[in-house]
N, C-alpha and C positions, 0 to 999 in steps of 0.2 A: 504493500500500500504506500502511495506517495505521501511523504510527510512534509511539514512546513519547512524544515531544515533542508530537505532535498531540493525543494522548489527554489529556496533562496540561493542555494549553492549554484544551481543551474543558471539562475538569473545573473548572478555575479560573474560566472564564467562567460556568459553571452556578452555582458557589458565589456569585459576585458578584451574579448575577441573583436567586438565591434570597433573599439577605439584603436586596436592594433591595425585592423584592415582599412580603417579610414585613411591612415597615413599613406597607404600604398595605392589608393584609388585616386588617380590624377586626371581622369577624363569623365565626361558625362555618362558614357556607356558603362564604365566600371561602377560608378556610383549608383546607377539605376539597377545594375545587377545586385549590388549590395543591399539596396532598399528591398528588392524583391525577396532576397534570401532571408532577411531578418524580419521584414514587416509585411510580406505577402499575405493576402487575406486567406489563402488556402494552405500554402506550404511554408509560410514564414516561421522561423524558429521562435520568435516572440509570441506569435499567434498560437503555436503549439503549447507554450507554457500556460496560456489562458485556458486552453482546453483541459488541462490537468487540474484546474481549480476544483472541478467537481469531485475529484478523487480525495480531497482533503476533508478532514473532520470539520463540522460546521463552525466550531469556535475559532478555527485557524484561517478560514476563507477570507475574512475581512482584511487581516494583516497581510496575507499573501497577495490579495487583490491590489492593495495599495502599493506594495512593492513592485508588482508587475506593471501597474499603470505608470509608476515613476520610470521604470525601464523603457516603456514604450515612448513616453514623452521625450526622454533623453535621446533615444535612437532617432526619432523624427527630427529633433532639434539639431543633433550633430550632423546628420546627413544633409539637412537643409542648409546649414552653415557651410558645409563642404561644397555643395552645389553652387552657392552664391560666390564662394571664393574662386572656384574654377571659372565661373562666368565672368567675374571681374577681371581675372588674369587674361582671359581670352579677349575681352573687350580692349584692355590696355594694350595687348600685343597688336590687335588689329589697328588701333588708332596710331600706334607708333609706326606701323608699316604703311599707313595711308596718309602720311604727313603731307599737307598741302604746301606747294611752293607758291608763296604769295607774290613772288616776283614775276610769275607768268602773267601774260596779258589775259584779261577776262574774255569770255565768249559772249558776244551780243546775242540776245534772244530776238529772233525774227518776229516782227509784229505782223499780224494778219491784217486783212483789209476786207471791205465789203465786196461781195461778188458783183460782177458787172450787171447781172440781171437785177440785183437789189438796187444798185445805183440808178439804173434806168427807171425802175418802178418808183423809187422815191422821187426822182425828178419829175416823172409824169404826175404823181400825186400832188407834188408842190404846185405844178402849173394849174391843175384843175381845182384844187382847194383855193388857190388864188382867184379863181373864177367863180367861187361860191358853191362848189360841189362838196357833198359829204362823201366820205369813204364808207362803202357798205361791203361787209364780208359775209358771204353765204357759205353753206356747207359744200364740201367736195363730193359727198355722196348724196345724190338727190333722186327724185322720182320722175316718172314719165311725164306727169303734168307740168312740172316746172321746167324740165329739159325740152319738151317737145309740144305737148298739147296746148299749153298757154301761149306758145310762140307761133301758133298757126301752122303746126306741123303734125297733123293727125297720123295715125298708124301707117297709112298707105302713102304718105307723102314721100316723093323721091328724094327730097333733101335729107332724109334720114339715112340714106344709104352709106354715106361716109362718116356718120356720127353714131349710128345705132349700135354701139359696141359694148365693151366692158361692163356687162351686167353682173350683179351679185345674186347668189342663191337666196331663196326665200320669197315670201309674199307679204305685201304687194311688191311687184318688181322694182328694184332699185339699181342704179348704175352710177359709175363715176361720171361726174358732169362733163359734158363735151364742150361747153362754153360757159363763160361767166354771165351769159344772158339770164341764167337762172336767178342771179342776184337782182336783176331788173324786176322780174316778176315778184320776187319776195319783198323787195323794197316797196313796191306799190301795195302789196297786201298788208305790209306792216306800217304803212304811212299813217301817222297820227293827225296830219293836217292836210288831207286831200283837198283838191287834186294835185297840189304842187309837189313835184318830185325833182330833185337835182342830185343824182348820185353817180359816183364812179365805183365800179365793181372790179377790183383786181384779184388775181388768184391763179391757182394751178388748174389746168384742165387736161383731159385725157382723150386721145383718139388713136386709131390704129396706124397712123402715119409713121414712117421711119425711113428718112433719106437725108441728104445733106442740108435740106432746108426745112425738114419737118421731123418731129419727134413724137413718140406715143404719149409723152408727158411734156407739156410746155406751159407757158404762162400767158395769160391774157389780161387786158383791162377793157372793160366796156362801160359806156356811160349812158345815162338816161335823163332826159329832161321832159317833164310833163307839166302843163299848166294851160291857162287860157291864152289863146292867141299866139302860140308857138308856131313859127313858120320855118320853111326851108332856108330862108335867109339867116335865121338864128343859128341853124346847124352849120351853115357855111362859114359864118363869121366866127363861131366858136372853134371849129376845127382849124381854120386858117390861123387864128391866134395861137392855138396850141402848137402847131407845127413851127411857126416862126419863133415862139419862145423856146422850143426844144432844140431846133436846129439853126435858127437864124433867119433874118428877114431876106437874106440873099437868095433863098430857095423859093421858086415860084410854086404855087399850088393850083391844081385843077381838079374839077369834079366831072365824073363820067357816069352816065346812066347805067344802072345795073339791076340786079334782082336779088332780093332776100325775102323769104316767106313772111317775116315778121315786120317788114317795113314797106311802105308804099307812099310816094315813090322812093326808090333806093338809088344811092350813088356810091361809086368807088372814089376814093380820094388819092390823088397822086401828088408827089412832090418832085422837084428837080433832082436829078441823080446826084448824090453826094460824092460819087467816085469820079465821074467825068465832068461834074459841074455843068451838066446840060449841054455839052458841046454838040454841035450838029451831027458829028459822026457817031456820037454815043459811045458805049463801051459794052463789055460782056455782061456787067451787072444789070444795066438797064436794057439790054438786048438791042442796042443801037437806037433807042428811042429818045434818050435824054430824060426819061421819067421813070420813077419807081412807085409801085403801089404801096401805100402805107396803111390805109384805113378802109373799112367798109362802114356804110352809114345809111340813114334814111329816116323818113317820117314814120312814126309808130303806126302799124297797121290797125285799123279799127277792130279787127278780130282779136287782137291782143287785149284791148280794153274790155271787150265783151267777155273774154275768158276770165279776166280778173274780177269783173263784176259778178259773173256767175259764181265764182268761188267765194266771194264776199257775201253773196245772197242779196245784194242790193246794187243799184246803179250809183257808183261813186265816180267812175270815169266815163262820163257820157260822151261817146264819140262825136256827137253833134255839137258839143260845147267845148271840149278840151282837145288838145293836140299835143304832140311831143315828137322828139327826135331821139334816135339811139345811134350809137357808133361803137366800134370795137376793133381791136387788132391784137396781134401777139406781141408780148413784151420782147421776146427774142427777135422778132422781126425789126422792131424799133432799134434794138441794140445792134443788130447786124448792120443796119444802115448807118447808125450813129458812129460805130467803131470800125466799120469796114471789114467785118468778119464774114467769111464766105461759107463757112460750114457750121451749122447750128450745133453739131455734136461737140464742138470745142467748149461750149458752155457747161457740159456735164461731165467732162473727163477728169476734172480736178487736177489738171496739169498746172503746177505752180508757175512754170515758165510763161504760160498764157495768162494766168490770173494776175500775176504780179504787175503786169502792164497797166492795170487799172487802179493800182493802190495810190 
């Protein structure tokens, strides 16, 4: 039968052996092995002594328990101090070997800059906010009504062929917006002071295009003005002012008849070629015409007002009383003209050599 004296003797022997082995354990792995051997929960030698407490007479268990607890605390403390000492020595050694030569010249941290598309977007926003426009931000995932139906493009309309793409699973059908014209519809629906609207809607849009002048993801800005007495002359004056403020008054502006399902009449807007400066012979960029197309625009189609009224459940934008104009283009298109970039894919390749030109 185990006696109190036997347990105390074994505890003393363990303490002596622990202190002796601590002196020879000079790395973290050796200390961890020592900890496992003495204090391991299953096979530790100190743990084994605690298991023998039950073999003592009842009156001896308290004294033996106090002795074993003192041994356990001592072992944990000694091993912890040894680990701290080794860690401190390793740190001091590493610091001494990594001494910094303060005489070496410092390394400049390269500063980033805004992306050219961000620069153009902010410049466009500055021009139009200066003309009294508000910035309206709509969702990039939208529904069929805002993308097509409200813009006079029903399900069988041929204008959908190049835009009716990137649908998401689920019902009702949703898709990645193909133009920021969805913001024009949403701004009219959310307007708290109808019928007056004057908004610019910039943002990302998505189509299945992919070549040197088109991308499946690109950026647009579209504008909308609605009120009493808005005329085609207001549209022409606004867009001519915008182009001259963005590029300079030396570039002429012209308007050509065109077609868009959500405007009537519709006009394309051209400006003098920024590459050849409108020379008679022209250049590759303007296809020898001296003009480059920059915007699409027109007077808001009455069907658009009627779709919004239907969704509102009342006549807020009466086509017989109010009128408006809308316009839009790709921010990449403006940036390509402004900076003379020939391939739209350069904006997305994150090539620092290209981007740092705009810093």
